[in-house]
C-alpha positions as CSV (number, residue, x, y, z in Angstrom):
1,M,73.0,122.5,-78.9
2,P,70.6,120.4,-78.2
3,L,71.4,116.8,-77.4
4,S,71.3,114.1,-79.7
5,A,68.8,111.4,-79.5
6,E,71.6,108.9,-78.8
7,T,73.0,111.2,-76.2
8,Q,69.8,111.7,-74.6
9,R,69.3,108.0,-74.7
10,R,73.1,107.3,-72.6
11,L,72.2,110.1,-70.4
12,R,68.9,108.5,-69.4
13,A,70.5,104.7,-68.6
14,S,73.3,106.8,-66.7
15,L,70.8,108.2,-64.8
16,E,68.7,104.8,-64.0
17,M,71.9,103.6,-63.4
18,L,72.8,106.2,-60.9
19,A,69.7,105.9,-59.3
20,L,69.6,102.0,-59.0
21,F,73.0,102.2,-57.6
22,L,71.6,105.0,-54.7
23,V,68.3,102.9,-54.0
24,Y,70.6,99.8,-53.7
25,V,72.9,100.9,-51.3
26,S,70.3,103.1,-49.2
27,T,68.0,99.7,-49.0
28,A,70.9,97.5,-48.1
29,R,71.7,100.0,-45.6
30,L,68.6,99.9,-43.6
31,G,68.6,95.6,-43.9
32,L,71.9,95.3,-42.6
33,S,70.9,97.1,-39.6
34,F,68.6,94.3,-38.4
35,D,71.3,92.4,-36.6
36,A,72.8,90.7,-39.0
37,L,74.6,87.5,-38.9
38,A,78.1,88.3,-38.8
39,G,77.3,91.5,-40.0
40,V,76.3,90.5,-43.3
41,A,73.4,87.8,-43.3
42,T,69.9,89.5,-42.4
43,T,66.2,88.5,-42.8
44,V,65.5,91.8,-43.8
45,W,66.7,92.1,-47.3
46,P,64.6,94.4,-49.4
47,P,67.3,94.9,-52.1
48,T,66.7,91.7,-53.5
49,G,63.4,92.9,-54.3
50,V,65.2,96.5,-56.4
51,A,67.4,94.1,-58.2
52,I,64.8,91.9,-59.3
53,A,62.3,94.4,-60.2
54,A,65.4,96.9,-61.9
55,I,66.6,93.5,-64.1
56,C,63.2,92.6,-65.4
57,L,61.8,96.4,-65.8
58,G,65.1,97.7,-67.3
59,G,66.7,94.9,-68.9
60,R,69.8,93.0,-68.2
61,N,72.1,95.6,-68.6
62,R,71.3,97.3,-65.3
63,W,73.6,94.1,-64.2
64,P,76.8,95.7,-63.5
65,A,74.8,98.9,-61.3
66,V,73.4,96.0,-58.8
67,F,77.1,94.2,-58.8
68,L,78.4,97.5,-58.4
69,A,76.4,98.4,-55.6
70,A,76.4,94.9,-53.8
71,F,80.6,95.5,-53.5
72,V,80.3,98.1,-52.1
73,V,77.6,97.3,-49.6
74,N,79.5,94.2,-48.5
75,A,82.9,95.8,-48.6
76,A,81.9,99.0,-46.2
77,T,81.1,96.3,-43.9
78,G,84.7,94.7,-42.8
79,I,85.0,91.7,-44.8
80,P,87.8,91.2,-47.4
81,H,87.4,92.8,-50.4
82,W,87.1,89.4,-52.4
83,T,84.5,88.3,-50.4
84,S,82.7,90.8,-51.0
85,L,83.0,90.3,-54.6
86,L,82.0,86.5,-54.2
87,I,79.3,87.9,-52.6
88,A,77.8,90.8,-55.2
89,T,78.6,88.1,-57.3
90,G,75.7,86.3,-56.5
91,N,73.2,88.9,-55.7
92,T,73.7,89.6,-59.3
93,L,73.5,86.6,-60.5
94,E,70.2,86.1,-58.1
95,A,68.1,89.0,-59.9
96,L,69.0,87.6,-63.3
97,V,68.0,84.4,-62.9
98,A,65.0,85.5,-61.7
99,R,64.3,87.9,-64.8
100,E,65.3,84.3,-66.5
101,I,62.8,82.4,-64.8
102,L,60.3,84.7,-65.3
103,V,60.4,85.5,-68.9
104,R,60.3,81.9,-69.3
105,M,57.2,81.3,-67.5
106,R,55.7,84.5,-69.3
107,W,55.2,86.7,-66.1
108,R,53.4,90.1,-67.2
109,R,54.1,92.9,-64.3
110,E,50.5,93.7,-64.0
111,M,50.3,90.9,-61.8
112,D,46.8,90.4,-62.8
113,R,46.9,86.5,-63.3
114,V,47.3,83.6,-60.8
115,H,50.2,82.7,-62.7
116,D,51.8,85.7,-62.7
117,V,51.9,85.3,-59.0
118,F,52.9,81.7,-59.1
119,A,55.9,82.5,-61.1
120,L,57.4,85.7,-59.0
121,S,56.2,83.2,-55.8
122,A,58.6,80.4,-57.8
123,A,61.8,83.1,-59.3
124,A,61.7,84.5,-55.3
125,L,62.2,80.9,-54.0
126,S,64.6,79.7,-56.5
127,A,66.8,82.3,-57.6
128,T,67.1,83.4,-54.1
129,T,69.2,80.4,-52.9
130,V,71.6,81.3,-55.8
131,S,72.8,84.4,-53.5
132,A,72.2,82.5,-50.5
133,T,75.0,79.8,-51.4
134,F,77.6,82.3,-52.3
135,G,77.2,84.5,-49.2
136,T,77.3,81.6,-47.1
137,V,80.2,80.0,-49.0
138,A,82.3,83.4,-49.2
139,V,81.6,83.6,-45.4
140,W,82.8,80.2,-44.9
141,L,86.0,80.5,-47.3
142,A,86.9,83.7,-45.7
143,H,86.6,82.1,-42.0
144,I,84.3,84.9,-40.4
145,P,82.7,84.1,-37.3
146,I,79.2,83.5,-37.3
147,N,78.6,82.5,-33.7
148,N,77.4,79.6,-32.4
149,D,75.0,79.7,-35.1
150,G,76.3,77.0,-37.7
151,Y,75.9,77.4,-41.5
152,G,72.3,75.8,-42.0
153,L,71.1,78.6,-39.7
154,F,72.8,80.9,-41.5
155,W,71.7,80.4,-45.0
156,M,68.5,80.5,-43.8
157,V,68.8,83.7,-42.7
158,W,70.3,84.8,-45.9
159,W,67.1,82.8,-48.1
160,V,64.5,84.0,-46.3
161,G,65.8,87.9,-46.5
162,D,66.0,88.0,-50.6
163,V,62.8,85.9,-50.5
164,L,60.8,88.2,-48.5
165,G,62.6,91.4,-50.4
166,A,61.7,89.9,-54.1
167,L,58.0,88.9,-52.4
168,L,57.6,92.3,-50.7
169,I,59.5,95.3,-52.6
170,A,59.2,93.8,-56.0
171,P,55.9,93.6,-56.6
172,V,55.3,97.0,-55.5
173,I,57.6,98.1,-58.5
174,F,56.5,95.9,-60.9
175,V,52.7,97.1,-60.2
176,W,53.2,101.0,-59.5
177,S,55.4,101.1,-62.8
178,R,52.1,100.8,-65.0
179,R,51.1,104.2,-65.9
180,W,48.1,105.2,-63.2
181,R,45.3,108.3,-63.2
182,P,44.3,108.6,-59.0
183,G,40.4,108.6,-59.1
184,R,38.2,111.8,-58.0
185,E,35.6,110.5,-56.0
186,P,35.7,111.9,-52.5
187,A,34.0,108.6,-51.5
188,R,37.3,106.3,-52.7
189,W,39.9,108.2,-51.2
190,F,38.0,108.5,-47.8
191,E,37.8,104.8,-47.4
192,G,41.1,103.9,-48.8
193,T,42.4,106.4,-45.4
194,M,39.9,104.9,-42.9
195,L,41.4,100.8,-44.7
196,A,45.4,103.0,-43.8
197,A,44.6,103.6,-40.2
198,L,42.9,100.8,-39.4
199,L,46.2,98.7,-40.7
200,I,48.7,100.8,-38.7
201,V,46.2,100.7,-35.5
202,V,46.1,96.5,-35.9
203,S,49.2,96.2,-37.0
204,L,50.6,98.3,-34.3
205,A,48.2,96.1,-31.8
206,V,49.7,92.7,-32.5
207,F,53.5,93.7,-33.6
208,H,54.0,96.4,-30.8
209,D,52.9,96.8,-27.4
210,L,50.9,100.0,-27.5
211,F,47.5,98.9,-26.4
212,P,46.8,97.0,-23.2
213,Q,47.5,93.0,-23.0
214,K,43.9,92.1,-23.4
215,V,43.1,93.9,-26.6
216,V,46.5,92.8,-28.1
217,R,45.9,88.6,-26.9
218,L,42.0,89.7,-28.8
219,A,43.8,91.4,-32.0
220,R,46.3,88.1,-32.1
221,G,44.1,85.7,-31.9
222,S,41.5,87.2,-34.5
223,Y,43.6,87.3,-37.0
224,S,42.4,91.0,-37.4
225,L,44.9,92.2,-40.0
226,W,43.6,89.3,-43.2
227,P,40.0,91.1,-43.1
228,L,41.6,94.7,-43.6
229,L,43.8,92.9,-46.1
230,I,41.5,91.1,-47.9
231,W,39.7,95.0,-48.3
232,A,42.7,96.0,-49.5
233,V,43.0,94.0,-52.8
234,V,39.0,93.2,-53.4
235,R,38.9,97.1,-53.1
236,F,41.5,98.4,-54.5
237,R,42.7,95.9,-56.3
238,Q,46.8,94.9,-56.9
239,R,47.9,98.7,-56.6
240,G,46.0,98.5,-53.1
241,G,47.4,95.3,-52.0
242,V,50.8,95.1,-52.3
243,L,51.3,99.3,-50.8
244,A,49.3,97.2,-47.7
245,L,51.2,94.2,-47.3
246,L,54.3,96.9,-47.4
247,L,52.7,98.9,-44.2
248,V,52.5,96.0,-42.1
249,S,55.3,94.6,-43.0
250,L,57.2,97.8,-41.9
251,I,55.2,98.1,-38.9
252,A,55.8,94.2,-38.0
253,I,59.5,94.0,-38.8
254,S,60.2,97.3,-36.6
255,G,58.1,96.0,-34.3
256,T,59.8,92.2,-34.0
257,A,63.4,93.8,-33.9
258,A,62.4,95.7,-30.9
259,G,61.3,92.6,-29.1
260,H,58.0,93.8,-28.9
261,G,54.9,92.3,-30.1
262,L,53.2,88.6,-31.7
263,F,56.8,87.1,-32.5
264,A,58.8,88.3,-30.1
265,G,57.9,85.6,-27.4
266,G,57.8,82.4,-26.3
267,V,59.2,79.1,-24.7
268,H,62.1,81.0,-24.4
269,T,63.3,84.6,-25.0
270,P,64.4,84.3,-28.7
271,S,67.6,85.9,-30.4
272,P,66.7,89.3,-32.6
273,H,67.4,87.3,-35.6
274,E,65.5,84.4,-34.4
275,R,62.1,86.5,-34.1
276,L,62.8,88.4,-37.1
277,F,63.0,84.9,-38.5
278,R,59.6,84.4,-36.8
279,V,58.1,87.6,-38.8
280,Q,59.4,86.9,-42.0
281,C,57.8,83.9,-42.7
282,F,54.3,84.9,-41.7
283,M,54.8,87.7,-43.7
284,A,56.2,85.7,-47.0
285,V,53.4,83.5,-46.4
286,T,50.2,86.1,-46.1
287,A,52.0,88.1,-49.1
288,V,51.4,85.3,-51.3
289,S,48.2,84.1,-50.1
290,M,47.4,87.7,-50.6
291,M,48.6,88.1,-54.0
292,F,46.8,85.3,-54.9
293,I,43.8,86.5,-53.9
294,A,44.0,89.8,-55.8
295,A,45.5,88.1,-58.8
296,A,41.7,86.0,-59.2
297,L,39.8,88.6,-58.5
298,A,41.7,91.0,-61.0
299,E,41.2,87.1,-63.6
300,R,37.6,87.2,-63.0
301,R,37.4,90.6,-63.9
302,Q,39.0,90.6,-67.1
303,A,36.7,87.4,-67.4
304,I,33.7,89.6,-67.2
305,L,34.8,91.7,-69.2
306,A,36.0,89.3,-72.1
307,R,32.4,87.9,-71.9
308,D,31.1,90.8,-72.2
309,E,32.7,91.9,-75.4
310,F,32.6,88.5,-77.0
311,I,28.5,88.8,-76.7
312,S,29.2,92.1,-78.2
313,I,31.4,91.1,-81.2
314,A,29.3,88.0,-81.2
315,S,26.2,89.3,-81.8
316,H,27.4,92.1,-84.2
317,E,29.6,89.4,-86.7
318,L,26.3,87.1,-86.8
319,K,24.0,89.9,-86.7
320,T,25.3,91.4,-89.8
321,P,26.0,87.9,-92.3
322,L,21.9,87.3,-91.2
323,T,20.6,91.0,-92.3
324,A,22.8,90.2,-95.7
325,L,21.2,86.7,-96.3
326,R,18.0,88.0,-95.6
327,L,18.3,91.1,-98.2
328,R,19.5,88.7,-100.9
329,L,17.1,86.1,-100.6
330,A,13.9,88.8,-99.8
331,T,15.5,90.0,-103.9
332,A,15.5,86.9,-105.1
333,L,12.0,86.3,-103.9
334,K,10.9,89.3,-105.2
335,V,12.5,88.4,-108.9
336,L,10.3,85.4,-108.5
337,A,7.3,87.0,-107.2
338,G,7.0,89.8,-109.8
339,E,7.2,87.0,-112.8
340,R,4.0,85.5,-114.1
341,A,5.6,84.2,-117.4
342,P,8.8,82.2,-117.0
343,I,11.9,84.3,-116.0
344,D,13.8,86.4,-118.3
345,P,17.7,85.8,-118.8
346,A,17.8,89.3,-116.7
347,G,16.0,87.6,-113.9
348,T,17.3,84.6,-114.1
349,E,21.1,86.3,-113.7
350,K,19.8,88.6,-110.9
351,V,18.5,85.5,-109.3
352,N,21.6,83.9,-109.4
353,R,23.5,86.5,-107.8
354,A,21.5,87.1,-105.1
355,V,21.5,83.3,-104.3
356,A,25.0,83.0,-104.5
357,A,25.7,86.0,-102.6
358,A,23.4,84.2,-100.0
359,S,25.3,81.0,-100.4
360,A,28.3,82.8,-99.8
361,T,26.6,84.1,-96.5
362,T,25.5,80.8,-95.6
363,D,29.2,79.8,-95.4
364,R,30.0,82.7,-93.6
365,L,27.7,82.1,-91.2
366,G,28.5,78.4,-91.0
367,R,32.8,79.3,-90.0
368,L,31.3,81.3,-87.2
369,I,29.6,78.5,-85.6
370,E,31.9,76.1,-86.3
371,D,34.9,78.8,-84.5
372,L,32.3,78.8,-81.9
373,L,32.2,75.1,-81.6
374,D,35.8,74.8,-81.6
375,V,36.3,77.2,-78.3
376,S,33.7,74.3,-76.6
377,R,35.5,71.5,-78.1
378,L,38.8,73.1,-76.9
379,T,37.5,74.4,-73.2
380,A,36.6,70.5,-72.9
381,R,40.8,69.5,-73.9
382,R,39.6,67.5,-76.3
383,L,39.9,68.1,-80.9
384,E,38.6,65.7,-82.9
385,L,41.2,64.6,-85.8
386,S,40.8,62.3,-88.7
387,P,44.3,62.0,-90.1
388,E,44.7,61.3,-94.2
389,E,47.5,61.2,-96.8
390,L,47.3,63.9,-98.6
391,P,49.1,66.3,-101.0
392,V,50.2,69.8,-99.0
393,R,50.6,71.1,-103.2
394,D,47.0,70.7,-103.3
395,L,45.8,71.6,-100.1
396,I,47.9,75.1,-100.8
397,G,46.9,75.2,-103.6
398,E,42.4,74.6,-103.3
399,V,43.0,77.5,-100.1
400,A,44.4,80.0,-102.6
401,A,41.7,79.7,-105.4
402,R,39.1,79.6,-102.7
403,L,40.8,83.4,-101.5
404,R,42.1,84.9,-104.6
405,E,38.7,86.9,-105.8
406,Q,38.7,88.6,-101.7
407,A,42.9,89.1,-102.3
408,I,42.1,90.7,-105.6
409,E,39.6,92.9,-103.7
410,A,42.4,93.8,-101.2
411,G,44.9,94.2,-103.6
412,S,46.9,91.4,-102.2
413,P,48.1,88.7,-104.7
414,V,48.7,85.7,-103.4
415,T,52.3,83.9,-104.6
416,I,52.5,80.5,-104.1
417,D,55.9,78.9,-103.5
418,I,56.0,75.0,-102.6
419,D,60.1,74.0,-102.6
420,D,59.8,69.9,-103.5
421,T,62.4,69.5,-105.0
422,G,63.3,66.4,-102.7
423,G,59.9,64.9,-103.7
424,P,56.6,65.3,-103.2
425,L,54.9,66.9,-99.6
426,V,52.9,64.0,-98.7
427,A,51.4,64.7,-95.1
428,T,49.0,62.6,-92.8
429,W,46.8,65.3,-91.4
430,D,43.4,65.7,-90.5
431,R,42.9,67.7,-94.1
432,G,40.0,69.7,-92.9
433,R,42.0,70.8,-89.8
434,I,44.6,72.0,-91.6
435,E,42.6,73.6,-94.4
436,Q,41.1,76.0,-91.6
437,V,44.6,76.7,-90.5
438,V,45.7,77.6,-93.5
439,T,42.7,79.2,-94.7
440,N,43.0,81.4,-91.4
441,L,46.0,82.6,-91.8
442,L,45.8,83.5,-95.7
443,S,42.5,85.3,-94.7
444,N,44.0,87.3,-92.0
445,A,46.9,88.4,-94.5
446,I,44.5,89.6,-96.7
447,K,42.8,91.5,-94.4
448,Y,46.0,93.1,-92.3
449,G,48.2,92.7,-95.9
450,S,47.5,96.3,-96.6
451,G,47.6,95.9,-100.5
452,H,51.4,94.4,-100.3
453,E,52.1,90.6,-102.2
454,I,51.3,88.0,-100.0
455,I,53.9,84.7,-100.1
456,L,52.2,81.2,-99.0
457,S,55.2,78.8,-99.2
458,A,55.8,75.2,-98.0
459,R,59.1,73.3,-97.3
460,A,60.5,70.2,-96.0
461,E,62.7,69.5,-93.8
462,G,63.3,66.4,-92.4
463,N,60.7,64.5,-90.7
464,R,58.9,68.1,-90.7
465,I,56.6,70.2,-93.2
466,F,56.9,74.2,-93.0
467,I,54.0,76.6,-94.0
468,V,54.9,79.6,-94.2
469,V,52.6,83.0,-95.2
470,R,54.4,86.3,-95.2
471,D,52.6,89.5,-95.8
472,G,54.0,93.1,-95.9
473,G,50.9,94.4,-94.0
474,I,50.7,96.7,-90.6
475,G,52.7,93.8,-88.8
476,I,52.1,93.1,-85.1
477,A,53.8,94.8,-82.3
478,K,56.4,92.6,-80.4
479,A,53.7,92.6,-77.0
480,D,50.9,91.2,-78.7
481,Q,52.3,88.4,-80.8
482,E,51.8,86.0,-77.8
483,R,48.4,87.7,-77.1
484,I,46.8,86.7,-80.7
485,F,47.0,83.7,-80.1
486,Q,44.3,83.8,-77.0
487,A,40.8,83.3,-77.5
488,F,38.7,86.3,-78.6
489,E,41.9,88.5,-79.6
490,R,42.6,90.3,-82.7
491,V,45.2,92.2,-83.9
492,E,44.8,96.0,-82.8
493,S,44.5,98.3,-86.8
494,A,42.8,101.7,-87.0
495,H,40.4,99.9,-88.9
496,R,38.0,97.2,-87.5
497,V,37.8,94.0,-89.2
498,G,35.4,91.1,-89.0
499,G,36.1,88.4,-86.9
500,L,35.6,86.6,-83.3
501,G,39.2,87.2,-82.6
502,L,39.2,82.5,-82.7
503,G,41.1,82.1,-85.6
504,L,44.5,81.9,-84.3
505,Y,43.7,80.3,-80.9
506,I,42.2,77.6,-82.4
507,G,45.0,77.2,-85.1
508,R,47.7,77.1,-82.9
509,Q,45.5,74.4,-80.2
510,I,45.1,72.5,-84.4
511,A,48.8,72.3,-84.8
512,G,49.2,71.5,-81.6
513,A,46.9,68.6,-81.4
514,H,49.1,67.1,-84.8
515,G,52.2,67.5,-82.5
516,G,53.6,70.8,-84.3
517,T,53.6,74.3,-83.7
518,L,52.2,77.7,-84.7
519,R,54.1,81.1,-84.6
520,V,54.7,84.7,-85.8
521,T,57.5,87.1,-86.3
522,S,56.8,90.6,-87.3
523,E,57.2,94.2,-86.9
524,P,55.2,96.9,-87.4
525,G,54.8,98.5,-90.5
526,R,57.1,95.8,-92.0
527,G,54.5,92.8,-92.5
528,S,54.0,89.2,-90.6
529,T,55.2,86.0,-90.7
530,F,53.2,82.9,-90.0
531,L,55.2,79.7,-89.5
532,L,52.7,77.0,-89.5
533,D,55.3,73.9,-88.0
534,L,54.1,69.9,-88.4
535,P,55.7,66.4,-88.7
536,R,54.8,64.5,-91.7
537,T,52.0,62.6,-90.0
538,A,49.7,63.5,-87.3
539,A,49.9,62.3,-83.9
540,A,46.6,60.5,-84.0
541,Q,46.6,57.7,-86.6
542,V,43.4,56.7,-85.8
543,P,40.9,58.1,-88.3
544,G,38.0,59.7,-85.8
545,A,40.0,59.5,-83.1
546,E,40.2,62.3,-80.2
547,R,43.6,64.1,-78.8
548,E,44.2,65.8,-75.7
549,V,45.2,69.2,-77.0
């Protein structure tokens, strides 16, 4: 008898929790093998990256596996069980706090933006203080001896180990969790193999005593690892970069722990955890630097692709109305040229239709060009506002009237619902700009409404006025609900619709310039609801004043 979908889901979740538990325990045992202070604090702690990645990708409900694994690992060191519970609590909260920071900073696991690397760095540096603090307090309360190092160094060793786990292990899991199709070009594989071999050789020269001292000094003095790591991120992007960093880190840590290489000596012979502390700080700086380079290169590639796509879309969108305009004008000219006598009523009607169509096409061209100009203004972070007092009912009614024929053609009737029971809705806004936003929202609802009714409503709550456009169309996936507010982004649909993908981007900027917001709630197949939330009085009071956005 086949298992039900719910049973399969629970079984899969249980297996994932078990896998997380086993991976956490195995990597923790590896970390504790590197001269752990008091048996629990080490500068090598991969489980932090494993826990953060698991909770970010799998959800907060993965925390029991992290907690149980951390408790088992610490209890096995021989410390009191209540101390293990306190340490496990810190380890679990650390991963949950890191996830919360990443979510709030709108981080993406692809790590293809400088912002994503900055968010991960911020999470790694801040969330790890939770675990280090819980661990230090637990050891202090249990009176576990920590030699003569002091609790300050103990906390620092713990913190650095967790930071490195977050910066080296988590990115590998994040980047490689995406679907990947290996390339088939032999040259590419050969290049990757050569790069890996060079990284191994140079890392052994820097962090192990496997080569003559003259070669070692040359390798150390030339920062020879950095060109190879830059090669990895330039040619193999984020995936190659994080693997190269992990490979170098493994060699560096193993060599340094054994007392060899760049960080093994100095004015005095350092202790094992001092050596590891040095190499971990070096690897942290190197990892962050390389990830920033990889993200900057990814953003550059995305910008080039966006530029090419924009040129293609803009040329199509501008060419289409130009062609229609040319045909309409040609029709009118042909009728006029063929009339030697005064134009008969039928000819007049034909010319009128052609001119009216040409005028509508000209309006569409004007809107496209105005959108491009708005993007230029927004790039300079300045948007002109001319606030004036206006009745919201009139504004909404005029927008709906202009788009009524378009809505009828699409089979999506527009229902207006104005709640002014508390008195007339009057606001001080830039009329043209707010009309622009509402027009775009209603136009999108007609395009994507799939022939369902559209409700255009307005209401007031205190000093705020809410304009809502609700449709019953194709909806928007949750993953795309922020993306569509970016420039040149559009809703994916089975049928291509016109537009440059600028309307929602400009609309959100206009809302922000007024001191308001524009957001969406939606579910695929069940429609979308766009909410324009504005104060009754725009932030810019002086007509013609410019407001930064």
